[in-house]
C-alpha positions as CSV (number, residue, x, y, z in Angstrom):
1,X,111.0,86.4,110.4
2,X,114.2,85.4,108.6
3,X,112.1,83.4,106.2
4,X,109.9,86.4,105.5
5,X,112.9,88.4,104.5
6,X,113.9,85.8,102.0
7,X,110.4,85.7,100.6
8,X,110.5,89.5,100.0
9,X,113.8,89.2,98.2
10,X,112.4,86.5,96.0
11,X,109.4,88.6,95.2
12,X,111.6,91.4,94.2
13,X,113.5,89.2,91.8
14,X,110.3,87.8,90.4
15,X,109.0,91.3,89.9
16,X,112.1,92.3,88.0
17,X,111.8,89.3,85.8
18,X,108.1,89.8,85.1
19,X,108.7,93.4,84.1
20,X,110.8,92.1,81.2
21,X,107.9,90.0,79.8
22,X,104.6,91.4,81.1
23,X,102.7,94.6,80.9
24,X,101.7,96.2,84.2
25,X,98.2,94.8,84.1
26,X,99.4,91.3,83.3
27,X,101.9,91.5,86.1
28,X,99.2,92.6,88.6
29,X,97.1,89.6,87.6
30,X,100.1,87.2,88.1
31,X,101.0,88.8,91.5
32,X,97.3,88.3,92.6
33,X,97.4,84.7,91.5
34,X,100.6,84.0,93.4
35,X,99.2,85.3,96.7
């Protein structure tokens, strides 16, 4: 469970970084690819 929390925090940081360089549609594609 602790590991899961870290993963969520990492995803949040990744999401913030992606917003700087990607459009919403591009970000959605990347997030799907990462899953």
